[in-house]
C-alpha positions as MATLAB code, in Angstrom:
seq = 'MLHLKRAGLVVTGWGLCLCAGMAAADVVPVVSARNPVATMSKNQIADIFLGKTGRFPEGGQAVPIDQAEGTAARAEFYLNFTGKSPSQLKAHWAKIIFTGRGQPPLEVANGAELKRRVADNTHALGYIERSMVDDSVKVVLVP';
ca = [
      60.820  125.729   64.538;
      63.786  127.367   65.622;
      61.648  128.765   68.118;
      60.566  124.558   69.933;
      64.073  124.216   70.043;
      64.663  127.208   72.576;
      62.087  126.302   74.226;
      63.596  122.611   74.689;
      66.589  123.927   75.776;
      65.147  125.881   78.608;
      62.942  123.343   80.022;
      66.517  121.140   79.942;
      68.343  123.871   81.113;
      65.415  123.632   84.222;
      65.970  120.000   84.526;
      68.964  120.059   85.063;
      69.078  122.732   87.949;
      66.327  120.865   89.438;
      68.026  117.898   89.369;
      71.401  119.280   90.532;
      69.830  121.009   93.408;
      67.867  117.648   93.876;
      71.438  115.831   94.484;
      72.629  118.142   96.732;
      72.177  116.300  100.404;
      71.577  118.204  103.205;
      74.687  117.829  105.367;
      74.706  118.255  109.016;
      77.294  119.123  112.313;
      77.698  116.031  114.172;
      78.600  114.792  117.616;
      78.005  111.401  119.944;
      74.640  111.774  121.693;
      76.564  111.107  124.527;
      77.830  114.782  124.022;
      77.821  117.438  127.044;
      76.992  119.924  123.462;
      73.478  121.017  122.589;
      74.151  123.600  120.015;
      77.445  124.850  118.428;
      76.850  128.193  115.660;
      78.132  127.571  112.299;
      81.564  129.464  113.013;
      81.846  127.786  116.090;
      82.034  124.298  114.067;
      84.013  126.395  110.981;
      86.913  126.839  113.434;
      87.071  123.124  114.736;
      87.395  122.320  111.407;
      89.909  124.484  109.869;
      92.577  124.060  113.036;
      91.722  127.761  114.918;
      90.521  125.316  118.065;
      90.835  122.400  119.116;
      87.679  122.860  121.499;
      84.356  122.678  122.089;
      82.324  125.966  122.986;
      82.818  125.163  127.194;
      85.961  124.189  126.831;
      85.783  120.431  126.068;
      88.438  118.614  123.354;
      87.185  118.454  119.757;
      88.087  115.551  117.522;
      86.942  117.471  114.257;
      86.191  113.931  111.532;
      86.235  114.505  107.671;
      84.609  112.060  105.324;
      86.873  111.580  101.964;
      88.522  113.822  100.116;
      85.655  114.072   96.551;
      83.155  113.384   98.667;
      79.629  114.980   97.930;
      79.168  116.009  101.865;
      82.603  116.601  102.131;
      82.637  119.747   99.494;
      79.140  120.588  101.215;
      80.593  121.302  104.526;
      82.898  122.955  103.441;
      81.375  125.186  101.398;
      78.542  126.027  103.932;
      79.883  126.193  106.731;
      83.359  128.043  106.370;
      82.974  129.486  102.246;
      85.566  127.279  101.699;
      85.978  125.305   98.119;
      87.650  121.931   97.992;
      90.534  124.100   96.389;
      90.928  126.410   98.750;
      90.744  124.074  101.609;
      93.719  121.875  100.305;
      95.510  125.379  100.282;
      94.172  126.046  103.539;
      96.027  123.365  105.482;
      99.129  123.488  102.829;
      99.809  126.824  104.852;
      98.908  125.515  108.104;
     101.089  122.621  107.810;
     103.926  124.294  105.972;
     104.179  126.864  109.160;
     103.738  123.243  111.540;
     100.526  124.999  113.116;
      98.427  121.756  112.891;
      97.377  118.831  110.964;
      94.400  118.695  108.700;
      91.010  116.393  110.054;
      91.481  112.807  110.653;
      89.318  111.510  107.707;
      87.252  108.137  106.799;
      86.373  107.065  104.214;
      81.927  107.882  104.623;
      79.533  108.681  105.741;
      78.575  105.869  107.694;
      82.512  105.344  108.989;
      82.035  109.100  109.967;
      78.987  108.506  112.365;
      80.180  105.395  113.932;
      83.547  106.586  114.800;
      81.334  110.148  116.568;
      78.968  107.929  118.593;
      82.395  105.735  120.062;
      83.774  109.233  121.165;
      82.676  111.524  122.635;
      85.332  114.674  121.695;
      84.467  113.896  118.178;
      82.692  116.740  115.659;
      81.798  114.625  112.396;
      78.776  115.715  109.547;
      76.935  113.720  107.872;
      74.144  113.399  105.559;
      70.473  114.178  107.824;
      68.804  111.453  106.494;
      71.786  109.493  108.628;
      71.237  110.946  112.004;
      69.946  108.704  114.669;
      70.298  108.120  118.295;
      73.367  107.375  118.081;
      74.160  110.811  117.531;
      72.724  114.515  117.822;
      73.186  117.488  115.538;
      74.282  120.741  117.183;
      74.010  123.692  115.126;
      72.224  126.255  116.215;
      68.953  126.598  113.862;
];
């Protein structure tokens, strides 16, 4: 009987792992389809979102736009591109703001609003779920 309970726990654990993996969306960095930037590295994207630079690789102004704090897309983006958790990101921006070296990116409510703003502004850089990409925006991550 104990072996059956143990086997049930193992199967339940695998199921939870699979569900957690499926819940993670494929979040990609995007710019307006009219933006001349074709590709960017993870480091270039991270530097813009962490306030280390305000320019695209070719020199144009870059305006980062974040999804709302607490969204899954935001957490996944920062973890994948900067290696920072939500608490580490808060600490990063607290230091930058305190020292007067910058302000965090503009924040919008969700991916749909972010996509609309990026599509309308050739200087904007944001991130959305890959499934939301259409001809108004383009993915800029180097494969």
